[in-house]
C-alpha positions in Angstrom: 105.9 118.2 2.1 106.2 114.7 3.7 109.1 112.6 2.5 108.9 108.8 2.0 109.2 105.8 -0.2 106.7 104.4 -2.7 105.8 101.6 -5.1 104.0 102.0 -8.4 102.2 98.9 -9.4 101.7 98.7 -13.2 99.9 96.2 -15.4 101.3 95.2 -18.8 98.3 93.9 -20.8 100.3 92.1 -23.5 103.9 91.4 -24.2 105.8 94.3 -25.7 109.2 95.8 -26.3 109.8 99.3 -25.0 112.8 101.6 -25.3 113.8 102.6 -21.8 116.2 105.5 -22.1 119.9 104.5 -22.0 119.0 101.0 -21.0 117.8 100.4 -24.6 115.0 98.2 -25.8 113.6 95.8 -23.2 111.0 93.1 -23.5 108.2 93.2 -21.0 105.9 90.2 -20.3 102.2 90.4 -19.7 101.6 90.7 -16.0 102.3 93.1 -13.1 105.4 95.2 -12.4 106.4 96.8 -9.1 108.6 99.9 -9.3 110.2 101.0 -6.0 111.0 104.7 -5.7 112.3 107.2 -3.2 110.7 110.5 -2.3 113.3 112.0 0.0 114.1 115.1 -2.1 112.7 118.6 -1.6 109.3 117.7 -3.2 108.9 114.7 -1.0 105.9 112.5 -1.8 104.7 115.0 -4.4 106.9 112.9 -6.7 104.1 110.3 -6.6 101.6 112.9 -7.8 104.1 113.7 -10.6 104.2 110.0 -11.7 100.4 109.7 -11.7 100.1 112.9 -13.7 102.8 111.8 -16.1 101.0 108.5 -16.7 97.7 110.2 -17.6 99.0 113.2 -19.5 102.6 112.7 -20.7 103.0 116.4 -20.2 106.8 116.3 -20.6 109.6 114.2 -22.0 110.4 111.1 -20.1 113.1 111.8 -17.4 113.4 108.5 -15.4 113.3 104.9 -16.5 109.8 104.6 -15.1 108.5 107.4 -17.3 109.5 105.4 -20.4 107.5 102.4 -19.2 104.5 104.4 -18.1 104.1 106.1 -21.5 103.7 102.8 -23.3 100.1 102.1 -24.4 100.4 98.5 -23.2 101.0 99.7 -19.6 98.5 100.8 -17.0 99.1 102.3 -13.6 96.9 100.4 -11.2 98.0 101.1 -7.6 100.4 103.3 -5.7 101.5 102.3 -2.2 103.6 104.8 -0.2 104.8 105.4 3.3 106.1 108.5 5.1 109.7 108.3 6.3 112.8 110.4 6.5 115.0 107.3 6.3 116.6 106.0 3.1 114.6 102.7 2.9 114.1 102.4 -0.9 116.8 99.7 -1.3 115.5 97.8 1.8 112.0 97.9 0.3 113.4 96.6 -3.0 115.2 93.8 -1.2 112.0 92.9 0.7 110.1 92.6 -2.7 112.9 90.8 -4.6 112.3 88.2 -7.2 112.5 88.5 -11.0 112.9 91.9 -12.4 114.4 94.1 -15.1 118.2 94.4 -14.5 119.5 97.9 -13.8 116.0 99.5 -14.0 115.6 102.5 -11.7 118.7 101.8 -9.6 121.5 103.9 -11.2 122.2 105.7 -7.9 122.6 102.6 -5.7 124.0 99.1 -5.8 120.7 97.2 -6.2 120.2 94.7 -9.1 116.9 96.4 -10.0 114.0 98.5 -8.6 111.5 97.1 -11.1 110.1 93.6 -10.2 107.8 91.3 -12.2 104.8 89.3 -11.0 102.3 87.3 -12.9 99.4 88.6 -10.9 98.3 91.6 -8.8 100.9 92.1 -6.1 99.4 94.8 -3.9 99.1 92.6 -0.8 102.7 91.4 -1.2 103.9 94.9 -1.6 102.0 96.0 1.6 103.8 93.2 3.5 107.2 94.4 2.1 106.5 97.9 3.6 105.5 96.4 6.9 108.6 94.2 7.0 110.6 97.4 6.6 108.8 98.9 9.6 106.7 101.2 7.5 103.0 101.9 7.6 101.8 101.6 3.9 99.0 103.7 2.4 97.4 102.1 -0.7 95.9 104.3 -3.4 94.0 102.4 -6.1 94.1 104.3 -9.4 90.5 104.6 -10.6 91.1 105.7 -14.1 92.3 102.4 -15.6 94.2 103.5 -18.7 95.3 106.5 -20.6 92.2 106.6 -22.8 90.0 106.9 -19.8 88.2 103.6 -20.5 
């Protein structure tokens, strides 16, 4: 399986408070969120498929910070952007995206401030540019099923 890095782009349709594992209760604003993840383990980019499946089915208990966010009814997964690489570029990609975010989210194994960033509007083009700045060739996948109910 190919290894790589990825970004999940999520939409929060209204302000809400969500319990995110050990981080506790966090307030989320209406708008878009960009989660930066790494797929360098044995499963490689199949991790992205796991995230998409978890979003739609919640087939197991939340394991990562992003799982807690994706199981909230106010949150919709809208895009996935990924790139193949064997290099550890997750933190560089997070730095390239930068800006406001949720402190300590998804970055317990590095020294980054966060791996979850907030934007008021749809950031797919900006995320694509962040991949390119890191020397990566991004592949954009638009999620066609817009929410958990299938509407």
